[in-house]
N, C-alpha and C positions, 0 to 999 in steps of 0.2 A: 504494500500500500504506500502511495506517495501523496503527501498533502503539501501544497505550496501556497504561501501567502500571496494574495493579490495585492496590487498597488493600493487599491482603495482600503483594503483591510490594514495595510501597513500604516496608512495615514490615520485611520480611526484608532488603531492601537497606540500610535505615538501620541495622539491627542489625549487619549484616556490616561496614559501613564504620566504625562507632563502637566495636564490641566490642574489636577489637585496638588501636585508637587510644587509647581511654580506659580501658576496664575492666581489661585485662590489665596495663598498667603500674601501675594502682592496686593490684591484688592483689600484684604484685611488690614494690612499695614497702612494703606492709603487712607482708609476710613478712620483708623485710630489716630494717625499723626496729622494729616490734613494740611500741613503748611505748604507754601509755594515751592520751596526747595525740595521738599520730599515728593511733591507732585512731579517735578522734573525727573527726579531719580526713578520714580515709579514709571514714568513715561519711557525712560531709557530701558528699564527692565522689561516693560511690556513690548517694546520694539524688538529686543533680543528674543523674547519668548516667541513673538510672531515669526521672526527670521528663522529660528530653529524649527518651528512647527509648520511653517508655510513654505519657506524656500527649499529646505531639504526634500520634502515630499514632491514639490513641483520639479526639482532637479531630477529626482528619481523617475517621475512620470515621463519627463522629456527625454532624458539621456540613458536611462537604464532599460533599454529595449534591444531587440534583435539578438544576434548571436553572442554578443558580449554581455548580455544581461546577467546581473548577479541577483540570485534569489535572496530576498531579505530574511525570509524564514521558511524552513521546510522540515517536514518529518518524513523519514523513509523507514518502513518496517518490513522486514522479511523474516524468513524462518530462523535466521541466525542472530539478528541484531536489530536494535532500534537506533537510528541516527537522527539527531536533532541538529540542524544547521542554522546558524544565524550569521548572515553575511560571510559565508565561507568558513566560519569557525564551526567545526563539527565536534559534537559530543556523542559518545557511543555507550550504549548499554547492551551487553550480551543478553540474548533471550534467556539463557540459563540462569542469569543472576537477577533478572527482572522479577519484582515481587508485588507489582500493583502501582496504582497512581492515587494521588490525593489532590483535591481542589481546595485551595486555601480560601478562607472567607474574608480575611482582612484586606485592606487596600495596600498595594495593587493586587487584584485577584490573580492567582498563579495556579498553574498545573504543575504538579511535581511527579515525575516518573521515578519510582523508588527502586533501589537495588538492595539485594540481600545484605550487603556489607554496610548498610546505613547511609550510603551516599545517595544523591538524587540529582536529576536534571530538572531544572525549573525554567519555565517560560510563561509568558503572559497568557492569561485565559483568552484574551481577545486577539491573540496573534493569528488565530484561525477564525473563519466565519462560523456561524451556527451550524450549518450543514456539515462542514469539515470537522468541527468539534464532535458532533453527534456520530459521525463515521469513526472517529478516533475512539470515542468512549465505547461504541458498540464493539469495536475490535478488541479493545483492552479489557472489557468486562466491567463489573461493578467497581466503584471507587472504594478505597479504604477510608475508614473514619478516623 
């Protein structure tokens, strides 16, 4: 089974992970402090936030295409192993040592693929769209609590 993240899902996942981490604290600080100099600082931070969350995905949409395309996230499962790739960084779990998965409930929501030795591979719950997550969960079986 091979699951690849779409460009749209990459953008949505990036916004999910960074919105609460960067934008909401910035808005909170602005309302608490409220002076002119702090508003300029906030504006600069907001521009950086937009640049990271708009320019990078737009760049990926425009230039990350064709034969030279780099998959931002993918999972490949066969009879021997589970491979989780994030921008060409590959993590591997041998099927013999795989012992289930867990979905975390705290922010940011994560999926953990568990190994018998206590190690795990963790990735964003929203790295895959709903249909892909359902296919993955159906293949892996019930989650551990």
